[in-house]
N, C-alpha and C positions, 0 to 999 in steps of 0.2 A: 504493500500500500504506500510505502514511502515514495515520494515524487518531488522533483524540482522542475519548475517551469520558468524559463527565461522569457523576457520580453524587452522591447525597447531598441532593438537593433534597427539599422537602416543605413542610408547613405548620407554622408556629411562631407563638407568641404574641408580641405586642409586648414588647420587652425581652429576648427569648430569644436563643438562639444556634444556629447550624448550621455544619457543616463540609462543604464541597464537595470532591470529589476528581476528578481528571482523570488518566486513564491514557493514555499515549502509546505508539504503536508505529509502526514503519516510517520513523523519522527519527532523525537523530543528536541524541538528546535532550540529551546531556551538553554539547553546544556550542550549544544553541538557547536563545534567550530565550523565556519563557513569560508568559502574561497571562490575565486574566479580564476579560471585557466583559459587559454586560447590555443588554437591549432590551425595551421594552414595545411593545404593538401601536400602530402608527402613529407611533412615535418613532424617532429616530436611535439607533444603537448607541452606548452610553456606556462609556467607559473606566473600569474599576474598579481594577485593580491589575496590576503587572507586575514581573518579576524577571529579572535578567541571567543568562547561562549559568552563571556561577560563584556566584550568589546574593549577590554583594557589593552590588549596587545594586537597590533596590526603589523603586517609585513608586506613588502612590495617587491616585485621583480625589478631588476636594475633598469630595464628599458622603459618602465612606466613610473618609477618613483618621482614624486614631485608634480606629476600630471594627473594621476588617477587617485581616487579616494574610495575606499570601501567602508560602508556603514551598514548597520542592521537596525530594524525596528521590530522588536519582538512581539508587540501586540498584533501585528499582521503576519507574523512568521515570514518576514521578508528581509532580503539582503539586497543592497544596491551597489552599483559601481558607477561613480561619476567620472567621466573621461573628458579631460580638457586638453586643449592645444594638440589636437589629433594630427598625426602624420600619416603618410602613405603606408608606413611600416606597421601601423596599427590595424590594417585590414586583415581580418581573421574571423573565424567562428569562435564566439565566446561562450564558455560553459560555466554554469554554476555548479558548485560541488559542496558536499557536506562531510565532515568528520564526526561520526556519531559517538565517538568515545566520550563518555560523560565527564564534563568539567575539565577537559585537558587544559592545563594552565599555560601552554605554549603552542606555537604553530608547528604542527607536524605535516610537512609538505608531502610526505608519502602516505599519509593516513586518510586522505579523502577518497572514499569508496562509493559514494552515492553521487550520481551525475545527472544533470539535465540533458535535454536534447540539443541545446545550443541555439544561439541567435547570431545571425550574420551582421557584421559591422564592415562597411565599405567606406573608405576614405578616398575622395577623389580630388584632383587638382581643379 
């Protein structure tokens, strides 16, 4: 029954912004770490951002640090990715992911085992 559903992808010009949303159901969202990954055809899945269960600790991939922000709003079982100053290299399918390990106090980048279907982000000149 656990499910993650992404939304908010689309086409945006270089330098623009997008906000992705992820709605979770069927899991203990309030005790789970959440993350965003992205993947291009023929490439490995790339870590983008993650947030601990209580929102105290956040981590970002080197390519997005300073431009992207991950947040969560527990009353709606939702996690967001605000993407600013987008570049052509940000074009990818973006996936929401969950680490269901209860109250993990740090980011476990290999522990995310629940995935959404992805949403396409295309950055154009």
